[in-house]
C-alpha positions in Angstrom: -3.4 -11.2 -10.6 -1.7 -10.4 -7.1 -1.3 -7.1 -6.1 1.0 -6.4 -2.9 -0.5 -3.8 -0.5 1.5 -2.0 1.8 1.5 1.5 4.2 2.9 3.3 6.6 6.5 2.1 6.3 7.9 5.2 7.9 11.8 4.4 7.0 11.9 1.0 8.9 14.6 -0.6 6.5 14.6 -3.5 7.9 10.7 -4.4 7.5 10.7 -2.5 4.1 13.4 -5.5 3.1 11.4 -8.0 4.4 7.9 -6.7 2.5 10.1 -6.2 -0.6 11.4 -9.8 -0.5 7.9 -11.0 0.5 6.4 -9.5 -2.5 9.0 -10.7 -4.9 9.1 -14.4 -3.6 5.0 -14.2 -4.0 5.3 -12.9 -7.6 2.9 -10.0 -7.3 2.4 -8.4 -10.2 1.8 -4.9 -8.9 2.4 -3.0 -5.6 0.5 -0.2 -4.0 1.5 1.9 -1.2 -1.1 3.5 0.7 1.1 6.4 2.3 4.1 7.3 4.5 7.1 6.1 3.0 8.6 9.3 4.6 12.1 9.6 3.3 13.5 9.5 -0.1 16.8 7.2 1.1 14.0 4.1 1.3 14.0 4.0 -2.6 17.4 2.1 -2.3 15.2 -1.1 -0.9 12.3 -0.5 -2.8 14.5 -0.3 -6.1 14.4 -4.2 -5.6 11.0 -4.8 -6.4 10.1 -6.6 -9.6 7.0 -5.3 -10.0 5.5 -1.8 -10.7 4.3 0.4 -7.6 1.9 2.9 -7.4 1.7 5.3 -4.3 -0.2 8.0 -2.6 1.4 10.5 -0.6 1.0 10.5 3.2 0.4 13.3 5.9 4.5 12.4 6.9 5.7 12.4 3.5 7.6 15.6 3.8 9.9 16.6 0.5 7.4 15.2 -1.9 9.1 16.5 -5.0 12.6 15.0 -3.5 10.7 11.9 -2.6 9.1 11.5 -6.2 12.5 12.1 -8.0 14.1 9.4 -5.8 11.7 7.1 -7.0 11.5 7.7 -10.4 11.5 4.3 -12.3 10.4 2.5 -8.9 7.2 4.1 -8.4 4.3 6.7 -9.4 3.2 8.9 -7.0 -0.1 10.5 -6.5 -1.2 13.6 -4.4 -4.3 13.1 -2.3 -5.8 9.7 -3.9 -5.1 7.3 -6.7 -7.8 5.5 -9.0 -6.8 2.8 -11.3 -8.2 -0.2 -12.7 -6.4 -3.6 -12.7 -7.9 -6.9 -14.1 -11.1 -5.2 -14.5 -11.3 -4.3 -10.9 -12.0 -0.6 -10.1 -9.6 0.2 -7.3 -9.3 3.8 -5.1 -6.2 4.4 -2.9 -5.6 7.2 -0.5 -4.0 7.7 2.8 -6.1 9.5 5.3 -9.6 7.7 5.6 -11.3 10.8 6.0 -14.6 9.7 3.9 -14.2 6.2 3.9 -17.6 5.2 5.2 -19.2 6.8 2.3 -16.8 5.6 -0.4 -16.8 1.9 0.9 -20.6 1.9 1.0 -20.5 3.2 -2.8 -20.4 1.0 -5.9 -18.2 3.0 -7.8 -15.1 0.9 -6.8 -14.6 -2.8 -5.9 -11.6 -2.3 -3.7 -10.8 0.6 -1.3 -7.2 1.1 -0.1 -6.1 3.4 2.8 -3.6 3.7 5.4 -2.6 6.3 8.2 -4.5 4.8 11.5 -1.7 1.9 11.4 -4.6 -0.7 12.0 -5.0 -3.8 10.0 -8.9 -4.0 8.5 -10.1 -6.0 6.1 -14.0 -5.4 5.7 -16.3 -6.5 2.9 -18.8 -4.0 2.2 -20.4 -2.9 -1.4 -16.4 -2.4 -1.9 -13.7 -4.5 -0.2 -12.0 -2.2 2.2 -8.5 -2.9 2.9 -5.9 -1.0 5.4 -2.8 -3.5 5.5 -1.7 -1.8 8.7 1.6 -0.9 9.3 4.8 -2.1 7.8 6.9 -0.3 10.4 5.1 -2.1 13.4 6.1 0.9 15.8 2.6 1.9 16.9 0.9 -1.9 17.0 4.0 -4.1 17.3 2.4 -5.9 14.2 4.1 -5.2 11.1 1.7 -6.4 8.1 1.2 -6.2 4.6 -1.5 -7.6 2.3 -1.6 -9.6 -1.1 -4.8 -9.3 -2.9 -5.7 -11.6 -6.0 -7.8 -9.9 -8.2 -9.2 -13.1 -9.7 -10.7 -14.6 -6.6 -10.4 -11.1 -4.5 -8.9 -13.3 -1.5 -7.3 -11.2 1.0 -3.9 -12.6 2.6 -2.6 -10.8 5.5 0.9 -11.5 5.8 2.6 -10.9 9.3 6.6 -9.7 8.8 9.3 -12.0 10.8 10.5 -10.2 13.8 
């Protein structure tokens, strides 16, 4: 099973569109958004996804109620964190990495995903730790997403074209 991982889209529509197209082309079966979608109008692009999406709210997601309403049928939102199991792998998702060190060294999860820092990070500890970087490219001038193959636990970092 391929999982598309994205974070920190911050309303940047051109890169959201590129990420959605990439996920569809690569036939990902599930998408995880690690927060900071920001505005409800981005749902128009995310609606093109061919796989279900689960998301956590980030610190810049303003009107959470309207955001969740706009994404009905596209994504399921979670307030602070999300735990799920896909293909027998236990996954924890949150936006701000306040407790990342303790969680990533725990054996409670196979994969730990976060956003917020806008910095790409893949670290194999007790749990596979992933920050897909920023989709928007605002802070680092590097726009990226990740595809995780849960069968092999291979992480593919994909730069979005300029």
